[in-house]
PDB file of N, CA, C and O in Angstrom:
ATOM      1  N   MET A   1     -23.399  11.247 -13.951  1.00  0.00           N
ATOM      2  CA  MET A   1     -22.301  11.545 -14.846  1.00  0.00           C
ATOM      3  C   MET A   1     -22.018  10.318 -15.706  1.00  0.00           C
ATOM      4  O   MET A   1     -21.860   9.210 -15.194  1.00  0.00           O
ATOM      5  N   GLY A   2     -21.957  10.527 -16.988  1.00  0.00           N
ATOM      6  CA  GLY A   2     -21.758   9.407 -17.898  1.00  0.00           C
ATOM      7  C   GLY A   2     -20.296   9.001 -17.997  1.00  0.00           C
ATOM      8  O   GLY A   2     -19.397   9.673 -17.492  1.00  0.00           O
ATOM      9  N   ARG A   3     -20.102   7.898 -18.655  1.00  0.00           N
ATOM     10  CA  ARG A   3     -18.743   7.358 -18.814  1.00  0.00           C
ATOM     11  C   ARG A   3     -17.864   8.313 -19.624  1.00  0.00           C
ATOM     12  O   ARG A   3     -16.707   8.535 -19.269  1.00  0.00           O
ATOM     13  N   ILE A   4     -18.392   8.871 -20.694  1.00  0.00           N
ATOM     14  CA  ILE A   4     -17.632   9.810 -21.533  1.00  0.00           C
ATOM     15  C   ILE A   4     -17.274  11.065 -20.729  1.00  0.00           C
ATOM     16  O   ILE A   4     -16.156  11.570 -20.827  1.00  0.00           O
ATOM     17  N   ALA A   5     -18.222  11.560 -19.940  1.00  0.00           N
ATOM     18  CA  ALA A   5     -17.972  12.761 -19.142  1.00  0.00           C
ATOM     19  C   ALA A   5     -16.897  12.513 -18.086  1.00  0.00           C
ATOM     20  O   ALA A   5     -16.067  13.383 -17.823  1.00  0.00           O
ATOM     21  N   SER A   6     -16.915  11.325 -17.484  1.00  0.00           N
ATOM     22  CA  SER A   6     -15.903  11.043 -16.468  1.00  0.00           C
ATOM     23  C   SER A   6     -14.515  10.886 -17.097  1.00  0.00           C
ATOM     24  O   SER A   6     -13.516  11.258 -16.482  1.00  0.00           O
ATOM     25  N   ILE A   7     -14.442  10.342 -18.307  1.00  0.00           N
ATOM     26  CA  ILE A   7     -13.155  10.246 -19.014  1.00  0.00           C
ATOM     27  C   ILE A   7     -12.645  11.638 -19.356  1.00  0.00           C
ATOM     28  O   ILE A   7     -11.456  11.918 -19.203  1.00  0.00           O
ATOM     29  N   LYS A   8     -13.539  12.516 -19.819  1.00  0.00           N
ATOM     30  CA  LYS A   8     -13.146  13.895 -20.141  1.00  0.00           C
ATOM     31  C   LYS A   8     -12.665  14.616 -18.889  1.00  0.00           C
ATOM     32  O   LYS A   8     -11.675  15.346 -18.938  1.00  0.00           O
ATOM     33  N   THR A   9     -13.354  14.421 -17.769  1.00  0.00           N
ATOM     34  CA  THR A   9     -12.927  15.038 -16.513  1.00  0.00           C
ATOM     35  C   THR A   9     -11.544  14.542 -16.112  1.00  0.00           C
ATOM     36  O   THR A   9     -10.698  15.328 -15.687  1.00  0.00           O
ATOM     37  N   PHE A  10     -11.315  13.236 -16.248  1.00  0.00           N
ATOM     38  CA  PHE A  10     -10.009  12.658 -15.918  1.00  0.00           C
ATOM     39  C   PHE A  10      -8.910  13.264 -16.775  1.00  0.00           C
ATOM     40  O   PHE A  10      -7.851  13.625 -16.261  1.00  0.00           O
ATOM     41  N   ILE A  11      -9.150  13.378 -18.072  1.00  0.00           N
ATOM     42  CA  ILE A  11      -8.143  13.945 -18.979  1.00  0.00           C
ATOM     43  C   ILE A  11      -7.895  15.409 -18.651  1.00  0.00           C
ATOM     44  O   ILE A  11      -6.746  15.849 -18.655  1.00  0.00           O
ATOM     45  N   ASP A  12      -8.940  16.170 -18.368  1.00  0.00           N
ATOM     46  CA  ASP A  12      -8.774  17.578 -17.995  1.00  0.00           C
ATOM     47  C   ASP A  12      -7.961  17.730 -16.716  1.00  0.00           C
ATOM     48  O   ASP A  12      -7.129  18.631 -16.612  1.00  0.00           O
ATOM     49  N   GLU A  13      -8.198  16.849 -15.736  1.00  0.00           N
ATOM     50  CA  GLU A  13      -7.442  16.907 -14.487  1.00  0.00           C
ATOM     51  C   GLU A  13      -5.986  16.513 -14.694  1.00  0.00           C
ATOM     52  O   GLU A  13      -5.089  17.075 -14.066  1.00  0.00           O
ATOM     53  N   CYS A  14      -5.757  15.551 -15.573  1.00  0.00           N
ATOM     54  CA  CYS A  14      -4.374  15.158 -15.893  1.00  0.00           C
ATOM     55  C   CYS A  14      -3.621  16.314 -16.537  1.00  0.00           C
ATOM     56  O   CYS A  14      -2.469  16.577 -16.192  1.00  0.00           O
ATOM     57  N   ILE A  15      -4.262  16.999 -17.462  1.00  0.00           N
ATOM     58  CA  ILE A  15      -3.626  18.139 -18.129  1.00  0.00           C
ATOM     59  C   ILE A  15      -3.335  19.240 -17.123  1.00  0.00           C
ATOM     60  O   ILE A  15      -2.277  19.866 -17.179  1.00  0.00           O
ATOM     61  N   ALA A  16      -4.268  19.484 -16.199  1.00  0.00           N
ATOM     62  CA  ALA A  16      -4.058  20.504 -15.173  1.00  0.00           C
ATOM     63  C   ALA A  16      -2.887  20.135 -14.268  1.00  0.00           C
ATOM     64  O   ALA A  16      -2.086  21.000 -13.915  1.00  0.00           O
ATOM     65  N   GLU A  17      -2.777  18.869 -13.891  1.00  0.00           N
ATOM     66  CA  GLU A  17      -1.675  18.434 -13.029  1.00  0.00           C
ATOM     67  C   GLU A  17      -0.339  18.519 -13.756  1.00  0.00           C
ATOM     68  O   GLU A  17       0.667  18.891 -13.152  1.00  0.00           O
ATOM     69  N   MET A  18      -0.310  18.181 -15.047  1.00  0.00           N
ATOM     70  CA  MET A  18       0.934  18.265 -15.820  1.00  0.00           C
ATOM     71  C   MET A  18       1.423  19.705 -15.925  1.00  0.00           C
ATOM     72  O   MET A  18       2.621  19.943 -16.076  1.00  0.00           O
ATOM     73  N   GLY A  19       0.500  20.669 -15.846  1.00  0.00           N
ATOM     74  CA  GLY A  19       0.893  22.075 -15.846  1.00  0.00           C
ATOM     75  C   GLY A  19       1.605  22.479 -14.562  1.00  0.00           C
ATOM     76  O   GLY A  19       2.326  23.476 -14.550  1.00  0.00           O
ATOM     77  N   LYS A  20       1.418  21.733 -13.494  1.00  0.00           N
ATOM     78  CA  LYS A  20       2.055  22.028 -12.204  1.00  0.00           C
ATOM     79  C   LYS A  20       3.452  21.424 -12.080  1.00  0.00           C
ATOM     80  O   LYS A  20       4.204  21.768 -11.169  1.00  0.00           O
ATOM     81  N   VAL A  21       3.794  20.522 -12.999  1.00  0.00           N
ATOM     82  CA  VAL A  21       5.080  19.820 -12.916  1.00  0.00           C
ATOM     83  C   VAL A  21       6.213  20.786 -13.234  1.00  0.00           C
ATOM     84  O   VAL A  21       6.132  21.563 -14.185  1.00  0.00           O
ATOM     85  N   THR A  22       7.274  20.729 -12.427  1.00  0.00           N
ATOM     86  CA  THR A  22       8.481  21.500 -12.741  1.00  0.00           C
ATOM     87  C   THR A  22       9.484  20.544 -13.381  1.00  0.00           C
ATOM     88  O   THR A  22       9.972  19.612 -12.742  1.00  0.00           O
ATOM     89  N   TRP A  23       9.773  20.788 -14.625  1.00  0.00           N
ATOM     90  CA  TRP A  23      10.667  19.926 -15.378  1.00  0.00           C
ATOM     91  C   TRP A  23      12.103  20.383 -15.175  1.00  0.00           C
ATOM     92  O   TRP A  23      12.350  21.584 -15.065  1.00  0.00           O
ATOM     93  N   PRO A  24      13.063  19.453 -15.124  1.00  0.00           N
ATOM     94  CA  PRO A  24      14.467  19.856 -14.947  1.00  0.00           C
ATOM     95  C   PRO A  24      14.991  20.560 -16.197  1.00  0.00           C
ATOM     96  O   PRO A  24      14.584  20.269 -17.322  1.00  0.00           O
ATOM     97  N   ASP A  25      15.905  21.494 -15.957  1.00  0.00           N
ATOM     98  CA  ASP A  25      16.526  22.132 -17.121  1.00  0.00           C
ATOM     99  C   ASP A  25      17.659  21.241 -17.632  1.00  0.00           C
ATOM    100  O   ASP A  25      17.924  20.172 -17.081  1.00  0.00           O
ATOM    101  N   ARG A  26      18.310  21.695 -18.678  1.00  0.00           N
ATOM    102  CA  ARG A  26      19.321  20.884 -19.345  1.00  0.00           C
ATOM    103  C   ARG A  26      20.481  20.527 -18.415  1.00  0.00           C
ATOM    104  O   ARG A  26      20.948  19.388 -18.419  1.00  0.00           O
ATOM    105  N   ASP A  27      20.951  21.494 -17.615  1.00  0.00           N
ATOM    106  CA  ASP A  27      22.068  21.228 -16.698  1.00  0.00           C
ATOM    107  C   ASP A  27      21.684  20.235 -15.605  1.00  0.00           C
ATOM    108  O   ASP A  27      22.475  19.353 -15.272  1.00  0.00           O
ATOM    109  N   GLN A  28      20.503  20.362 -15.049  1.00  0.00           N
ATOM    110  CA  GLN A  28      20.051  19.421 -14.030  1.00  0.00           C
ATOM    111  C   GLN A  28      19.931  18.012 -14.601  1.00  0.00           C
ATOM    112  O   GLN A  28      20.297  17.035 -13.947  1.00  0.00           O
ATOM    113  N   LEU A  29      19.422  17.915 -15.814  1.00  0.00           N
ATOM    114  CA  LEU A  29      19.279  16.617 -16.459  1.00  0.00           C
ATOM    115  C   LEU A  29      20.643  15.993 -16.738  1.00  0.00           C
ATOM    116  O   LEU A  29      20.831  14.794 -16.532  1.00  0.00           O
ATOM    117  N   ARG A  30      21.589  16.796 -17.203  1.00  0.00           N
ATOM    118  CA  ARG A  30      22.937  16.309 -17.477  1.00  0.00           C
ATOM    119  C   ARG A  30      23.599  15.829 -16.188  1.00  0.00           C
ATOM    120  O   ARG A  30      24.213  14.762 -16.166  1.00  0.00           O
ATOM    121  N   ASN A  31      23.477  16.615 -15.108  1.00  0.00           N
ATOM    122  CA  ASN A  31      24.081  16.224 -13.830  1.00  0.00           C
ATOM    123  C   ASN A  31      23.451  14.942 -13.290  1.00  0.00           C
ATOM    124  O   ASN A  31      24.163  14.064 -12.802  1.00  0.00           O
ATOM    125  N   ALA A  32      22.148  14.827 -13.368  1.00  0.00           N
ATOM    126  CA  ALA A  32      21.474  13.620 -12.891  1.00  0.00           C
ATOM    127  C   ALA A  32      21.892  12.405 -13.717  1.00  0.00           C
ATOM    128  O   ALA A  32      22.039  11.310 -13.174  1.00  0.00           O
ATOM    129  N   THR A  33      22.082  12.586 -15.012  1.00  0.00           N
ATOM    130  CA  THR A  33      22.519  11.489 -15.866  1.00  0.00           C
ATOM    131  C   THR A  33      23.907  11.015 -15.465  1.00  0.00           C
ATOM    132  O   THR A  33      24.155   9.811 -15.399  1.00  0.00           O
ATOM    133  N   TRP A  34      24.821  11.955 -15.195  1.00  0.00           N
ATOM    134  CA  TRP A  34      26.176  11.576 -14.771  1.00  0.00           C
ATOM    135  C   TRP A  34      26.161  10.863 -13.422  1.00  0.00           C
ATOM    136  O   TRP A  34      26.932   9.929 -13.203  1.00  0.00           O
ATOM    137  N   VAL A  35      25.293  11.296 -12.526  1.00  0.00           N
ATOM    138  CA  VAL A  35      25.187  10.626 -11.224  1.00  0.00           C
ATOM    139  C   VAL A  35      24.734   9.187 -11.418  1.00  0.00           C
ATOM    140  O   VAL A  35      25.279   8.279 -10.789  1.00  0.00           O
ATOM    141  N   VAL A  36      23.752   8.968 -12.273  1.00  0.00           N
ATOM    142  CA  VAL A  36      23.259   7.610 -12.521  1.00  0.00           C
ATOM    143  C   VAL A  36      24.354   6.758 -13.163  1.00  0.00           C
ATOM    144  O   VAL A  36      24.545   5.606 -12.774  1.00  0.00           O
ATOM    145  N   ILE A  37      25.067   7.306 -14.132  1.00  0.00           N
ATOM    146  CA  ILE A  37      26.145   6.557 -14.797  1.00  0.00           C
ATOM    147  C   ILE A  37      27.240   6.193 -13.801  1.00  0.00           C
ATOM    148  O   ILE A  37      27.686   5.046 -13.769  1.00  0.00           O
ATOM    149  N   LEU A  38      27.679   7.149 -12.991  1.00  0.00           N
ATOM    150  CA  LEU A  38      28.742   6.877 -12.020  1.00  0.00           C
ATOM    151  C   LEU A  38      28.290   5.882 -10.952  1.00  0.00           C
ATOM    152  O   LEU A  38      29.062   5.011 -10.551  1.00  0.00           O
ATOM    153  N   PHE A  39      27.056   6.006 -10.492  1.00  0.00           N
ATOM    154  CA  PHE A  39      26.534   5.066  -9.515  1.00  0.00           C
ATOM    155  C   PHE A  39      26.483   3.655 -10.095  1.00  0.00           C
ATOM    156  O   PHE A  39      26.800   2.686  -9.405  1.00  0.00           O
ATOM    157  N   THR A  40      26.086   3.539 -11.358  1.00  0.00           N
ATOM    158  CA  THR A  40      26.023   2.235 -12.007  1.00  0.00           C
ATOM    159  C   THR A  40      27.409   1.617 -12.120  1.00  0.00           C
ATOM    160  O   THR A  40      27.582   0.424 -11.871  1.00  0.00           O
ATOM    161  N   ILE A  41      28.393   2.424 -12.494  1.00  0.00           N
ATOM    162  CA  ILE A  41      29.771   1.929 -12.580  1.00  0.00           C
ATOM    163  C   ILE A  41      30.275   1.503 -11.203  1.00  0.00           C
ATOM    164  O   ILE A  41      30.886   0.442 -11.070  1.00  0.00           O
ATOM    165  N   LEU A  42      30.026   2.309 -10.188  1.00  0.00           N
ATOM    166  CA  LEU A  42      30.452   1.976  -8.828  1.00  0.00           C
ATOM    167  C   LEU A  42      29.789   0.689  -8.344  1.00  0.00           C
ATOM    168  O   LEU A  42      30.458  -0.174  -7.775  1.00  0.00           O
ATOM    169  N   LEU A  43      28.502   0.555  -8.560  1.00  0.00           N
ATOM    170  CA  LEU A  43      27.791  -0.652  -8.142  1.00  0.00           C
ATOM    171  C   LEU A  43      28.312  -1.875  -8.887  1.00  0.00           C
ATOM    172  O   LEU A  43      28.424  -2.954  -8.307  1.00  0.00           O
ATOM    173  N   THR A  44      28.629  -1.711 -10.166  1.00  0.00           N
ATOM    174  CA  THR A  44      29.198  -2.801 -10.948  1.00  0.00           C
ATOM    175  C   THR A  44      30.532  -3.241 -10.368  1.00  0.00           C
ATOM    176  O   THR A  44      30.799  -4.438 -10.264  1.00  0.00           O
ATOM    177  N   LEU A  45      31.370  -2.288  -9.991  1.00  0.00           N
ATOM    178  CA  LEU A  45      32.671  -2.616  -9.397  1.00  0.00           C
ATOM    179  C   LEU A  45      32.507  -3.326  -8.055  1.00  0.00           C
ATOM    180  O   LEU A  45      33.233  -4.276  -7.765  1.00  0.00           O
ATOM    181  N   VAL A  46      31.570  -2.877  -7.245  1.00  0.00           N
ATOM    182  CA  VAL A  46      31.332  -3.520  -5.949  1.00  0.00           C
ATOM    183  C   VAL A  46      30.878  -4.961  -6.151  1.00  0.00           C
ATOM    184  O   VAL A  46      31.369  -5.861  -5.470  1.00  0.00           O
ATOM    185  N   ILE A  47      29.962  -5.190  -7.062  1.00  0.00           N
ATOM    186  CA  ILE A  47      29.483  -6.548  -7.324  1.00  0.00           C
ATOM    187  C   ILE A  47      30.611  -7.415  -7.886  1.00  0.00           C
ATOM    188  O   ILE A  47      30.711  -8.594  -7.546  1.00  0.00           O
ATOM    189  N   TRP A  48      31.454  -6.845  -8.738  1.00  0.00           N
ATOM    190  CA  TRP A  48      32.585  -7.576  -9.309  1.00  0.00           C
ATOM    191  C   TRP A  48      33.556  -8.007  -8.220  1.00  0.00           C
ATOM    192  O   TRP A  48      34.028  -9.144  -8.225  1.00  0.00           O
ATOM    193  N   VAL A  49      33.860  -7.103  -7.282  1.00  0.00           N
ATOM    194  CA  VAL A  49      34.759  -7.438  -6.173  1.00  0.00           C
ATOM    195  C   VAL A  49      34.125  -8.515  -5.292  1.00  0.00           C
ATOM    196  O   VAL A  49      34.808  -9.447  -4.868  1.00  0.00           O
ATOM    197  N   MET A  50      32.848  -8.397  -5.021  1.00  0.00           N
ATOM    198  CA  MET A  50      32.165  -9.413  -4.224  1.00  0.00           C
ATOM    199  C   MET A  50      32.205 -10.773  -4.930  1.00  0.00           C
ATOM    200  O   MET A  50      32.345 -11.804  -4.272  1.00  0.00           O
ATOM    201  N   ASP A  51      32.086 -10.785  -6.242  1.00  0.00           N
ATOM    202  CA  ASP A  51      32.146 -12.019  -7.012  1.00  0.00           C
ATOM    203  C   ASP A  51      33.528 -12.652  -6.910  1.00  0.00           C
ATOM    204  O   ASP A  51      33.647 -13.865  -6.734  1.00  0.00           O
ATOM    205  N   ILE A  52      34.568 -11.837  -7.019  1.00  0.00           N
ATOM    206  CA  ILE A  52      35.936 -12.350  -6.921  1.00  0.00           C
ATOM    207  C   ILE A  52      36.196 -12.922  -5.529  1.00  0.00           C
ATOM    208  O   ILE A  52      36.787 -13.994  -5.399  1.00  0.00           O
ATOM    209  N   VAL A  53      35.757 -12.213  -4.491  1.00  0.00           N
ATOM    210  CA  VAL A  53      35.966 -12.687  -3.119  1.00  0.00           C
ATOM    211  C   VAL A  53      35.193 -13.979  -2.872  1.00  0.00           C
ATOM    212  O   VAL A  53      35.742 -14.926  -2.309  1.00  0.00           O
ATOM    213  N   SER A  54      33.940 -14.031  -3.280  1.00  0.00           N
ATOM    214  CA  SER A  54      33.163 -15.257  -3.056  1.00  0.00           C
ATOM    215  C   SER A  54      33.718 -16.411  -3.873  1.00  0.00           C
ATOM    216  O   SER A  54      33.695 -17.555  -3.419  1.00  0.00           O
ATOM    217  N   SER A  55      34.212 -16.134  -5.063  1.00  0.00           N
ATOM    218  CA  SER A  55      34.835 -17.176  -5.874  1.00  0.00           C
ATOM    219  C   SER A  55      36.075 -17.707  -5.181  1.00  0.00           C
ATOM    220  O   SER A  55      36.302 -18.916  -5.153  1.00  0.00           O
ATOM    221  N   TRP A  56      36.871 -16.823  -4.627  1.00  0.00           N
ATOM    222  CA  TRP A  56      38.066 -17.252  -3.901  1.00  0.00           C
ATOM    223  C   TRP A  56      37.687 -18.090  -2.696  1.00  0.00           C
ATOM    224  O   TRP A  56      38.303 -19.124  -2.433  1.00  0.00           O
ATOM    225  N   LEU A  57      36.668 -17.645  -1.957  1.00  0.00           N
ATOM    226  CA  LEU A  57      36.251 -18.392  -0.774  1.00  0.00           C
ATOM    227  C   LEU A  57      35.758 -19.785  -1.145  1.00  0.00           C
ATOM    228  O   LEU A  57      36.117 -20.768  -0.497  1.00  0.00           O
ATOM    229  N   LEU A  58      34.943 -19.868  -2.177  1.00  0.00           N
ATOM    230  CA  LEU A  58      34.356 -21.150  -2.536  1.00  0.00           C
ATOM    231  C   LEU A  58      35.361 -22.088  -3.198  1.00  0.00           C
ATOM    232  O   LEU A  58      35.413 -23.273  -2.868  1.00  0.00           O
ATOM    233  N   VAL A  59      36.141 -21.576  -4.108  1.00  0.00           N
ATOM    234  CA  VAL A  59      37.024 -22.447  -4.877  1.00  0.00           C
ATOM    235  C   VAL A  59      38.316 -22.727  -4.120  1.00  0.00           C
ATOM    236  O   VAL A  59      38.647 -23.887  -3.873  1.00  0.00           O
ATOM    237  N   ASP A  60      39.041 -21.692  -3.753  1.00  0.00           N
ATOM    238  CA  ASP A  60      40.360 -21.887  -3.168  1.00  0.00           C
ATOM    239  C   ASP A  60      40.297 -22.300  -1.709  1.00  0.00           C
ATOM    240  O   ASP A  60      40.978 -23.248  -1.317  1.00  0.00           O
ATOM    241  N   PHE A  61      39.520 -21.635  -0.909  1.00  0.00           N
ATOM    242  CA  PHE A  61      39.527 -21.898   0.526  1.00  0.00           C
ATOM    243  C   PHE A  61      38.788 -23.194   0.874  1.00  0.00           C
ATOM    244  O   PHE A  61      39.346 -24.061   1.546  1.00  0.00           O
ATOM    245  N   ILE A  62      37.555 -23.330   0.429  1.00  0.00           N
ATOM    246  CA  ILE A  62      36.768 -24.501   0.801  1.00  0.00           C
ATOM    247  C   ILE A  62      37.293 -25.760   0.100  1.00  0.00           C
ATOM    248  O   ILE A  62      37.428 -26.805   0.736  1.00  0.00           O
ATOM    249  N   MET A  63      37.587 -25.674  -1.187  1.00  0.00           N
ATOM    250  CA  MET A  63      38.101 -26.835  -1.883  1.00  0.00           C
ATOM    251  C   MET A  63      39.498 -27.208  -1.373  1.00  0.00           C
ATOM    252  O   MET A  63      39.878 -28.378  -1.414  1.00  0.00           O
ATOM    253  N   GLY A  64      40.255 -26.232  -0.896  1.00  0.00           N
ATOM    254  CA  GLY A  64      41.563 -26.515  -0.324  1.00  0.00           C
ATOM    255  C   GLY A  64      41.461 -27.330   0.954  1.00  0.00           C
ATOM    256  O   GLY A  64      42.390 -28.064   1.293  1.00  0.00           O
ATOM    257  N   MET A  65      40.367 -27.215   1.657  1.00  0.00           N
ATOM    258  CA  MET A  65      40.184 -27.981   2.890  1.00  0.00           C
ATOM    259  C   MET A  65      40.012 -29.467   2.592  1.00  0.00           C
ATOM    260  O   MET A  65      40.356 -30.305   3.425  1.00  0.00           O
ATOM    261  N   PHE A  66      39.489 -29.804   1.422  1.00  0.00           N
ATOM    262  CA  PHE A  66      39.239 -31.197   1.089  1.00  0.00           C
ATOM    263  C   PHE A  66      40.373 -31.832   0.271  1.00  0.00           C
ATOM    264  O   PHE A  66      40.316 -33.028  -0.015  1.00  0.00           O
ATOM    265  N   ARG A  67      41.361 -31.089  -0.099  1.00  0.00           N
ATOM    266  CA  ARG A  67      42.459 -31.630  -0.888  1.00  0.00           C
ATOM    267  C   ARG A  67      43.432 -32.435  -0.025  1.00  0.00           C
ATOM    268  O   ARG A  67      44.130 -33.309  -0.540  1.00  0.00           O
ATOM    269  N   ASN A  68      43.487 -32.163   1.230  1.00  0.00           N
ATOM    270  CA  ASN A  68      44.466 -32.849   2.110  1.00  0.00           C
ATOM    271  C   ASN A  68      44.051 -34.226   2.434  1.00  0.00           C
ATOM    272  O   ASN A  68      44.757 -34.930   3.156  1.00  0.00           O
TER     273      ASN A  68
END
């Protein structure tokens, strides 16, 4: 089998596999998008709270120990 024939076989198999894919409809896509957006916002808030707590621990608590 030549190089051109193997490339053609690969492309034909890719096209056949793409025919088996079930694509989401508009409502499923919209719902998945909202889930990703909300998860991103939630994760951002969690990281922000962790930043505030670690900042408090490092600046106020630890530096307060050396001020006396």
